[in-house]
N, C-alpha and C positions, 0 to 999 in steps of 0.2 A: 799587164807588167811583165818584164821580163825578169831573169834572177838577178841580172847586172844593177839594174835600177832598183831593187827591192835590197839588193848590196848595199847601195848607196845611201838608200834612207835607214837603214839598220846601222850603218858605218857613222851617220852626221847626228844619229840621237843621242842625247845625253844619257845613256845607260848609267852611269857611274851612281850618281845619288840615288838610284832606282834600288840597283843593287845593294847597297847601304842599307837604306830604309830597312828592307826585306829583311838582311840578316837583325839589323837593331829588332825588329816586331817578333821574329822567333827568340830571340834573346830576352824580349820582355817577359816573355810567358814560361823560357826555361830558369829563368831564375828563381822563380818560388816553387817552380816544381824540385830544382834539384835540392834546394834548402828546406824543402819538404813542409811547405807553408799548405795550411787546412783550411781553403778560405771559405766563405759560403757564397751562394747563388750569387748575390748582388756585388760582392769584392772581386768575386770572378770573371761576371760581367764586365766590369769599370776595367780588371785587367785588359781583359780581350779586347777592349773599345781602347784603353790605351797601345796594346799592342797594332790595333788595326789604325790609327791615328800615324805612330812610326812607319808605318808599312808605306801607307799614303803620301808623307811627307815628298819621296821620289817620284812621284809622278807629275808632282809638280814641275817637273824638271825637263819633261820627255816634250813637251809642243816647243820649248826654246828652240832654237834656229843659229847657232853659232858660224853653221854653213851656209847660210843664206845664199852666198854669193855661187856656191856649186849647186844646191838644190833650186835655184830659180832657173836654172837652165837644163833642168831637167823636165823630158818629154810629156808632165802631168800638173797639174795646177797648185799652188802651195795648199790651196785647202785638200787636196786629196793627199798629200804628203802627210799633213796632219794627220788625215782620218789614218792614214796607215799604221801610223806611229801610235794612236790609240788604242787601234787595234790591236797590234803587238803587244803592246802594253798590258792588253787585259788577261795575258797568258801568265805573264808570271804573278800577277797581282792575284788572279782567281786559283792559282796552284798554292800560293803565300796562305792565301785566307783559308784554302781548305786546311793547311797545313795547321791552323793557329785553331781552327775549329774542333780537329783532332786531338791537340793540345790542352785545350779550356778545361774540361772534364777532369783533366791531371793534375789540377790548381784546388779542386772541388773536395771538402772533408765529408761530405753528405753520399751515403749510399744508394741514394735517387738517381735515377739517372738527366744527367745533367741536359735539357732541351737543347738545342743548337738551331732546329731548321727555321723558326723565325728568324735569325740574326743573319741568314744569308744575304738579304740585301741591303744592308746597313752599309759595307764599303763602297758600295756602287752609287749609293746616294751622295755619299762624301766625296766621289770621285767624279762624279757629273758636274757639281760645284766646283772643285777645283779645276777641273779641265775648263768651266765655262769661265774662270776667273783667269787661268793662265792666257787663255785665248783673246781675250779683251784686253788684258794688260798687255799682251806682247804685241796687239794691232798698233798700240800707241809707245810701245818702247822697244821699236827695232828686231822684233821676233824674240824679245825676253823677258816674259811677266813670270818667271818662276818665282821670284823674291817674293812678288804681291798676292801669288796664287797660294802658296806656303803661307804667306801669313794668313791670308782667307782663310785657309783649312783650318789650322790652330784657332782663331775667334770661332768658326763654325763647329769644332767639335767642344767647346768651353759653352757657348751659347746653353744648348738644350739643359747642360748640368745645372745652370741658375733657374731654368724652368719651376713652376711651382709641379709639386705632384700630380695636380689636375690634368696636365698637359705635357707629362715628362715623356722623356725619347731614353735615356738609360732607365731600364725597369728588370727587376729580376726576374729571369724565366720563373713562370708557374704562379708569380704573384696577380692580385684581382686586375690589375691595370695592365697587364703584360701584354694582351690581345689587342686592346686600344692602342697601344704604342707601336703595334706593328703597323698600323694604320696611319700613325704618322709618319713612320719611315718611310712608308710606301710614295705617301706623299710628296715627301722631301724628294724621293727620287724621279718622281715626275715631274714635278717644279725642275728640279736639277736637270734634266734631258733638255725639257722645254727652252731652258736659258742655253745650255749647250747648242742645239740647232740654232738658234737663233745668231749666237757669237758665230757658229762654223758658216751660217750663211752669208753673213755680213764680213767676214773676215777676209781681208786682202792684203798683200804684201806690203809694208811699210813703204817702199818706193811708189805705189800703185796710189796710195791714199796722199801723199805729198803732190802728185802732179793731178789728183783726178778733181 
């Protein structure tokens, strides 16, 4: 891939919503920090998850293809264009998540260290499912699956909060069930990656689907 093709893919990617969602996610944590909130581990973790969901909302839009007539003439398949968009999006998402994990302990009142290592995989689990929904919906909506993907992300983020404690996802670091919840997040990530892979393998431009 030459620089011109890469520049075209970047230019035709909807990055505006992602920039806004990243800024909003940082703001979610900065507000309690500036206000001097003293949260316990559970409340701090829930606030971190709220910031995480805010960050991921923008990722639902990067697979939209408003310039489909332009990207269709590129010397690469539409599947490859989407893969590049996902790879490029992982850079700001990972950077933002690192910032959020750095800010999270500043919301905690406890003098004990706020454990963050086990929280690393969580946004990627949601991200895989968000992109799977965006790719699946986009294949049926002329390349625009962002609305349904964003709604799916919101639903997915709420459902774990409704589960009983025995299978909880949102668990305070250091709690007895914390390690088991890490396994659930890992399973959610693996399932999301499988779903995304199936969508990517099956995805074809809308025009091809209509004529196939």
